[in-house]
N, C-alpha and C positions, 0 to 999 in steps of 0.2 A: 630239581623236584625231589621231594622226600618219598620214601617207599610207600607210605600210607596214601599220599596223593596219587602216585602212579597206580596203585591198586584200585583206588576209587575211580580214576579216569578209565582204566581198563575195563572195570566192571560196567560203567555207564556206556561205554562203546559197545561192549558185548550185549548188553540189555537192549540198546537201540537197534542193533543188527537183528537180533532175534525177534524183536517187536515188529520190525519192518517185514521180515520174512513171514511172520504169522498174519500180518495185515494183508499182505499180498495174496496169501492163500485164501483168506476169507473173502477178499474182493473178487477173486477169480474162481468162485465156487460153481459158476455156471459152465465151466469147461467140460467138454464131453469126455466120457469114459469109454474106452474100447476094450473088447474082449477077444482073446484067441482061445477058442474052445478046445482045440486039439492039444494045446500046451497047458491049459488051465491058467492062463495069465490074464490079468486085468491091469490096464494102464491108462493114464491120462494122455499119453502121447503128446507131451508138452510141445514138441516141435512139429507136430502134425503127423498125419498118416499119408504116406506117399507110395510111389511105385504102383500106380493104379492102372489096371487094364480090364476093360469090360465091367467096371463098377467094383472090382475086387482090389483092395489096397493091401499089399502084403508087408509093408514096412511101417513100424511104429517107432518114431523118433522120440525117445523118452528122456534124453539127457540134455538139460538146459545149457550146460557148459560145453558139451561136445555135440555140435549139430550134425555130425556124421555118424553118430552111434545110434544103432537101431536094433530092434528085435524083429525077426522074420516070422511070419505066420502063413503057412501054406494056403489055407482056405480063405485068408483075408481077415483083417481086423474088423469086427462088427461093432458098431456104435451101440452102447447099452442104453435102453430107454428107461428113464426113471419112473418108478411106480409110486404113486402117492395114495394115501387113504384119507378120506374126508372124515371129519369128526361129527358133522351133523348131516342128516339125510337131505337129499335134494328136495326142495319144496314142491316140485311139479308133480309129485305123487309117484315118481318112478321107483322110489325106494332104493336107488343105487347108493351104495356106501363106499365102493372102491372105484378108483379111476386109473386108467392107463394113460400116462402123459408123456409127451415128447416136448421139444423146445417150443412148439407152436400152439398146441391145444391138448385138452384132456377129454377122454372118452369114458363114459361109465361102463364098467365091466361086470358089475355084480349087484 
């Protein structure tokens, strides 16, 4: 194989790997985000939040390649709730324009 062909093949492989990683990220956008307030950290906790006792989970497993690597949070990792704003007013006359949403429902807040 000539040098030009090797470079082209290498570039196409790199492009497909990057494209696959980007597509995976887009498809997994519903993944929960967690926060450790005392440390000022926010993470997707890709491998889950574990070491739970009485509803407080202190370990965030964030490394996809190393499933034993985690970040400790003394007060526990809190799941962040996504806040959405509506563009149009609610037709029922409530006048609400802001909503607080979680994975199951949205509640008008303003």
